N, C-alpha and C positions, 0 to 999 in steps of 0.2 A: 123298577126301582130295583136293583141287584141288592142282594141280601149279604153278600160276601166283601165287598170292597166298595170304595168311593169311585165312581166313573169322572175321570178328569175333564175339566172344561177344553172344549175345542176353541182354537183361535180362529177367528174368521180372517181369511185371506181377502187381500184387495181385488177390486174389479180388474181385469186384464186391461182396459183403457186408460183408468187414470190412477189405478193402485190406490183406492180410497175403500177405507172399510164401512163407511156410511153408505157409499153407492152400490157396494155390493150387497149390504144388508136390504137396501132400497129394492134391488133386482129381484132378491129372494122372496120379496114380499109381493112383488108383481107377478112372480112365475106360477102358472098354473100348469097341472100336470105334468110337472117335470120339464117344461119348454122353456129353459133357461136361454137359449140362442133368441128366442122370440121374445123373452122380457128384456134382454139386453139391446136387442136392435130397437124396441119400442123407447127405453130410455134414451139410448144413444141419438135416436131422431128427435125426440125431445130437446135433448141437449144441443142438437143443430139448430133447430128452430129457435132457442134461445139466443143462441149464439149470432142469427140473421138479425132479429129483431132488436137486440139490446145492443150488439158490438161489445158485449163484456164476456168476460170469463164464465160459463155455464157451471161449472163447479162451485165458484164464488157464491153464485146465485141460487143453486142449489142446497146450498150450506145454510144460507141465510133463511131460506125459505123452511127448511127444518127447524132452525132455531124460533122462526115466529110461531110454528105450530105445537112447540114443547109446551109443557105448563111451567108458568112460574112458580119457583118456590119463594116465600117470603121468609125469613129468619128473622126473629125477633130476638 
């Protein structure tokens, strides 16, 4: 934590294939020991399997899965 000034927040760039920030964050969570290429290949291969089995857009299914695991917040 710096003493002199506030550190600016960095913007997350989208992934190279889908240009989606959520996919980029997920790739970073999969990544181990800085092996980003391996993490990307794992995720993109999984997207290819989703495309073959469901014949739907894998990005749409991925976003739906991420929405399903989010905690639901109830507003009173």
